[in-house]
N, C-alpha and C positions, 0 to 999 in steps of 0.2 A: 611649254618649255621656253624660257627666254634667258637673256644674258643681263646680269647686273653685278655690281661689286660684291665680292665675298663679305665685305663688312656689312652689307645690307641683309645678308642671309642669316635668319634667326634659326640656329641649330639647337635643339633641345639638349639639355646637359646629359652626360652619360659617361661611361667608360671608354677611353680611346685606346684602340689597338691598331698598329700598322704592320704591314707585311713588306719585308725588305727582300728584294730580288738579288740572287747571286747565282753565279755559274760554277759548277763543280763536276768533276768526273767520278767522284766518289762521295756519295751522300753519307755523312757521319753521323748525323743526329736524327732521332726518330720523328720529330714533327715535320722536318723537311721531307723525309722518306714517305711519311704517310700522305703528304700532300701530293707528291708524285704519283704514288700508288692510286690515290683517289682520282687523278686526271685519267690514268690508264684504264682503270677499272670501268669508268663510265664512258670511255671513248672520247674524251675531249681531244679534238684535232690539234695537230701542229699547223704549220703554215699551209694555206691553201686547203685547209680541211683534211690534211693527211695525218696519220697517226705520229705522235711524238716519239719516234723510234731511234732518234740520234741520226738520222739520215740527212740532216741539213747540211747545206753546202757551206764549209768554212771559209771559202775563198773571200777575198776582199771585193767589195762592190764599190762603185763610184757614187758619190752623193749627188743630189740634184742641184740645179743652180740655186734654188731657194736655200737649200741646206748649206751649201758652200759659202754663200755670202753671210748667212747667219753665223756660221761657225768662225769665219774670218773676223767678223766684227767682234765676236767674243774674245778671240785670241788677241787682237790688237788693243782691245780694251784692257784686257788682264796685263798685257805687257806694259801699258801706259799707267798702270795703277789707277784706271778709271772704269771699273767694272760696269757692264750694262747687264740687265736682267729682265726677263719677262717670263709669264707662264700663262697657259690655258688650263682651265680645270672644269670638272663636272662633279656635281653631287647629285645623289638620288636616294630615294627612301625604300627601305624593306620593311613591310608590314608583318607584324608577328615577331616571335622570339627568333633571333638571328641564329643560324647554324653556321658557326664560324669556320668549321671545317669545310663545309660546302662552299662558303664564299671564297676561302683561300684557293679551293681547287678551281672555282670559276675564274678567279683572277689570273691564276697561272695559265689556265686554258686560254684566256684572252691574250696574254703576253706570248705564248707559243704560237698563236695563230698569225700574229703580224710581226713579219720580219724586222721592220724598221724599229720596233720596240726592244728587240734583243740585239741591236747593233751598237758597238762602240765606234766612235769617230776618231780618226787621227790622220795626220798629214802624211802622204807618201809621194816623194818626188814632186812636191808642190800641189798635188791634187788631194782633195779630201776623200779618204776611203772609209767605206762602211764595212765593218767586220762583225758578221752575224755570229751570235753564240749558238751553239748546238742546242735546239729546243729541248732535247731529252735530258740535257745536263743542268737545265734551269730549275731552281727550287725557290721557295718563298719561306722565309724565317719569320714567324710571328714575334712582334716586340711590343709588349704592353707599355703603354705611354703614361697612363694615369687616369685617375677619376676627376671629372669636372662637375662641380655642383652649380656653378654659375654660367649662364648662357653668354654673358659679356666676356668673361675670362676665357671661355671656350673659344669664342669668335676671335679674340685677340691671339690666342694660341695657334689657331688654324692659319690666320693671315700670316703670322710670323714664320710658321712651319713651311708654308709654301715659299715664302720669299728666300728662306735659308737653305731649303732642301734641293731646290731645282738649279742646277749648274750645267750650262751648255758643254762644258769641257770635262764633265765627269759622268761616268756611267754607274748606275741606270739614270736615265733621264726623265724619271718620273717618280712619284710617290703614290702609295695606295694605303687606304686606311679606312676605318669606320668608328662611328660614335655609337656605342652599343648600350640600349636600354632594355628593360624587362620585356617590353612588348613592341619594339621597333628598333630600327637603327638607320643611321645616315651614313652612306658610303661615299667616300670622296676619292678622286684621282686627280693629280695635278701633273702636268707635262710640260717640259720645254717645248717651245715652238718648233724646234728642228725635227720632232717627230710626228707632229700632227697639225691640224688646222681646226678652225671652229666647227666645220661640218663633221669632223671626227667625233665630236662630243656626243651627239645622239647615238652614233654607232657603238661607242664605249658603253653607254647606258644599256642599250638594247642587248649587246652581247653578254655583258657581265650578268645582268639580271635574268636573261634567258637561260644561260648555263646554270645559274644558281638555282632557278626554279626547276630545271630538269634534273639536277643533282639532288635536290631535296626531295624529289619524287622518286628517286632511285632509277631514273631513266638515262639513257644515252644522250649526251649533249648533241643537239641538232641544230647546226648553224650553217648558213649558206657559204659557199666559197668566197674566199677574201684574197684575191691575188696580191702579191707583194708590191709595196710602193717602191721598192728598189728596182723592180723590173720597169716601172713607170719612169723612174729617174735615168735608168740606163737608156732606154729608148728615147727619152728626151735629149739626153747628151749626145747620142749618136746623131741625132737630127740637126742639132743647132750648134754644137761646139765649134764646127768648122766654118760657120757663116762669117761674113765681115759686114762692115757698115755700108757696103754698097749693095747688099742683098735687097732685092725688091720687095721682100716681106716686111721691110722696115720703112717703106714708104708712108704707111698710115701714121707711124710715130713721127717721121720727119715732117709731114704736113702739119701735125698737131703742134709740133715745136715751133714752127713758123720762122719768120726772120729773126726774132729774138733768140732763138735756139735754146729755150727753157725746156728741159725734159719734164720737170715737175711743175704741174699747175699750182699756182699759189692760192692759199687760203685767202680770201679777199677782204676779211675784216681784221681789225687791229687786235692782236693778242699780247702786245707789249713785250716782245721777245727781242733780244739782242742777237745779232748774227754770230753764228758759231758756239753759242751757249745752249746748254741742256738744263731742264728745270725739273723739279719734283712735279708730280701730276695731281690732278683732280680726276677722280673717277666717280661719275655719278649717273643715275638712271631714273627714269620717269615714265609714266604711261601717257601716250598722246590721245589714244582713242580707246574707249572701252569695247567690249565685244560687239555690241549692237551698232555702235558708230563704225567700227571697222567694217562691218558687213555692208553698211550703206556706203561708205567710201569706196569699197570695192566696187559695187554695182555702179556707182557714179563713174569710176574709171573705165569699166567695161563699156558703159553706154557711149563713151567717145572713142572707142577702139584702143583702149590702153589696158594696163594691168596695174595692180595696186602698187608695186614697187615704182612704176613710172609716175604715178601720182604722188607718192612721197618724194621722189627725186625732183619732180617738177615743183612741188611745194617748197623744198629746200632751195631750189634756184631762185624762186621769187622771193623768199625771205632774205636771202643773201643780197639780192639785187636791191631790195627795198631799204636794207640796212646800209646801203653804199657801195655795193659790189657791182660788177658789170652786168649788163644785159644778157651777155652771152656766157652761158655756164661752161666752166671748164674744170674738169676734176678726174680723179682716178677712181675706178671701180673694180673691186676684186671679182673674178669670175671662176666658178668651180671647174676643174678639169677632169672630174670623175666621169663625165660622159653619161650616157643613158643606160648604163648597165655594167660595163666592164669593171669599174672600181667603186661600185656602189657600196660595197661592204667593207671597203679597205680603210685602214687608218693610215694617214700620211699628210703631207703638206701639198694637197692637190689645188693649188690657187695660182691662177694667173692674175695679173693686175694690168688693166688697159685704161687708156685716156677715153674720155667721152665729152663730147661738145654739142651743145644745142642752144637754140635761141629762146630766151625767156624775157624778152625786151618789155618795157612798160607799154601797156596797152593791149597786150595779148591776153585773151581770156583763157580759162582753163582748158577748153577743147584745143585751142592754138598751141598752148604750151605742150600739152600732151602729144599733139602730132609732132612737135619738134624733138621731144624726149624720144618718141618711138623711132623716128628717123635716125637721131644720133645713136641710139642703142642698136639699132639694125645695122649701121655702118661699123660700129665697134665690134659687133659680134662676127662680122665678115672678115676680121683681121686678128683672130685668135692665135694665129700660128706661132709667133715668136714669144718665148718666155719673158716676162717682164725684166728679170734680172739680167738676162742676155742683152736685151734691148738697151737697158741702162748702162751695161758695161761698154757696149759698142758706140752708143750715141752721146754719152756723157761720161767719158772715162775719168775726167778730174773729179767729178762729184761722186763717181763710183768708188774711187779710192778713199772717200771719207766714211766715218763710222755711222753717219746718220743722214737722213734726207736734209738737204741744205738749208731749208726754210719751212715755215708752216705750209703744209700741202693740203689742197682740197681733196677730201676723201670721203666716199659714201659706200656703205655696205648694207644689203638687205637680205634677210632670210625668212622665209615662211617656215616656221618651225612645224607647223601642222603637216608639211609634206616630207619631213625627215623620217629615216628609218625608225620604226618603233613608236611612231606618233600615236597610233591607236591605243598604246598602253601608258601614254604620259600622264593621264589622270591617276592611274595606279602608282606609277613609279615616281612621279613629280620631280623629274630632272631639271636641274638649272646648270647654266653655264656661266663661267666667271673668267675675266681676263684681267691681267695686270702687267704694267711695265714700270720700271724703276724710275725712268726719266723720259722726257720728251722735249721737242722744240716746236710743237704745233698742236693740232687737233685732229682726233679721229672720232667719227660717229658710226655706230652700228644701230640698224633698225631690225626689230623682229616682230613678226606677227605670229600670234598663238591663239588658242581658244578664248584667252581673256581679253585680247585687243591687240593694239599696236604700241609698242615699247621703243624707247631710245636708250642707248647707253653711250656715254661720251667719255673719252679720256682726253685731257687737254692740260697745257701748262698751267701751274699754279702762280699766276701773276694777277695783280689786281685788274689790269686791262682785260685779261682773258676771262676772269670771273664775270666782269660786267658784260662783255661781248657775248659769251656763251650763255649766260643767263637770260639776256634779252632774246637771243636767237632761239633758244629752246621754247621760250614763252611765245614768241611769234609764230613758231612752226606749229605748236600745238593749236593756237587760235586758227591758223590757216587751214590745217587739216580738218578741224572740226567745222569750219565754215564750208569746206567742200562737201563734207558729209551732209551738212544741213541744207545747203542752197545749191550745190552743184558748181560753185564758182569760187574764186578767190576773194578774200576780204580785202577791204582797203588797208593800205600800209599802216603800220603802228611803229612809231620810233622806238628804237632799242635803248632804253634808259636804265640806269642802275636799279631803279625801283621795280623793273619788270623782272623780277626773279621767278623761276619755276618753284612750285611748291616742293618742299624738300621731302622726298620719299621716306616713309617709315620702313624699318626693317621687315623683310618679307619672311614670314612664318610659313614655310611650305608645308610642314607636317600638320599644322593646325588648319590651314586653308583647304586642304584636300584636293586642290587643283592648281593653285597659284604656282607660277614659275615655268 
C-alpha cells in the first residue's frame, strides 16, 4: 500500500455506482430499508462495536483542535469567496463478482462504527460543535452514476468527483462508490480531512473489506472495538484548552523558535513563491528504492543504531544542505497520537505535528548524521504533550489568524505501510491512498515503505522555480538513498539543475499488477 496521485491510478473501466448517506427517523424506500436490515441481520456493530439500536447520544460534542482550525479556515475562505479544499482517499479491489447488497451493508456498518463520520459540524457560541446522528437512523441510498468504457475518461471523472463532492461545511463529509465489472470491482472512499488522517485509510480498507467478506459468507461481522475520536478530542480539549503561553510544556517549541521567533521552519530551497499568495499544485510520486534496495537500506540504518525513517530523514537533510540549505536541519514532522492500542482501530485525525532539529553539517558521514537524527527525534518525542494547533495559537497568534502557513515550510512524513492494520491482506486487497489539495504556498513530501520498496509523494506549488527545485531534489534524494543501500554512506553532492528531473512515473495499474500500491 502506498500513496500517489489519483491521476496516476489506472482503474479499469466499468459501471459506477455510489451510495449516498442520509439520516432519517422513518425509512420510506425499500432499498435503504433493506440495507439497514442487512446490517442488523448480520450483527454489524454501531460505535464501539455495539448494536446499531438507536441508543447513540445525540448531544453535541466539541471538535478537536485540528478540526476547529480546519473548519475555521473553510468558513473564512468561503466568506472571502476564496474557497480552499482538500481530501484524503482510499481505493481497494474486490476480486470476483461484486455483491452490491453486501458492500452497501459493509459501508453502512463502517459509518455506524465511527462516530466522527456521522457528525455534522456547526458553530455554537464560538466553539465548533460535533453533532452525531443516531447510527440506527442512517441509511445508504444507491445512486447509479453511469457506465465508463474508457479508463482515461473514468479517471478524469473520479478526480473531478472527489474535488466537487467533498465540502468541509456540508454533511456528509465523504463519498463512497465502486467501479463494478463482471469479475471484479474497485471500491473508493474519499473524505474531508476534518474526519480522518492518512493512517485512517488502511483502517477503512480493512474494515470495509472484512465486513464485506463476512457478509458474503453469511456470517456475523467481527471487528475489534473502535473507540470514538470524539472522546479523544474531548480529552484533548480538557487537558489543553486552559493552558497559556507561559506553560512549561511549550518550552521545547520556544527553544526551537529561538531569537528569531519563527514558529514555522522554512523550506530552505527556492520555490519561486510570493509572500501571501497561494498557487495551484503539482502532485507527483515516484519510487526511490525497490524492494531489495529497501531491505539493504534498512539493514544499513540498523547497523548504525537507527531506523529506516531516520535514514530517509538524514538523507533528505543532506540533499537539502548540498542544494544550498543549512547544515542544521529544521523541520516539522507529523506524529501519530493513536498510542499503542487505545485508538488503533479508530478513524479520526490523530496527528500531532512537532518540530525536529539535528546536525547534518558537511563532513559528517552517514553514521554521524544518523546519530544526530536519533538524538533529535528522541528529544522531539519527549515533548509530545501540547497539540500543534494549540501551540501555534499561543506562540504565533498573528500567523494563527491567517488561512495558511505563512511561507514554504519544511515538512517530512514517513509511514511503513507494512505495519498498518490489515497489511497481511494488502496483496489481496491492493489498497492505495491518495491526497489532494486545491492550492498551496510551499511543499510537502510523504514517504511510504511497502512490500514493493520506498516511495515518495510530493505536493508543491506549480511555479517554474519549484518544478526545477523539486525535480532536482527528488533526483538527488533517489541517488543518495541508493548510494546508502549500495555502499553504506552518502554520495558526493550533485548540483540540482533543471536537467536533473525524476523519471515521470507511469499510471499504476493496481488490478493488473496483483500487488502494486
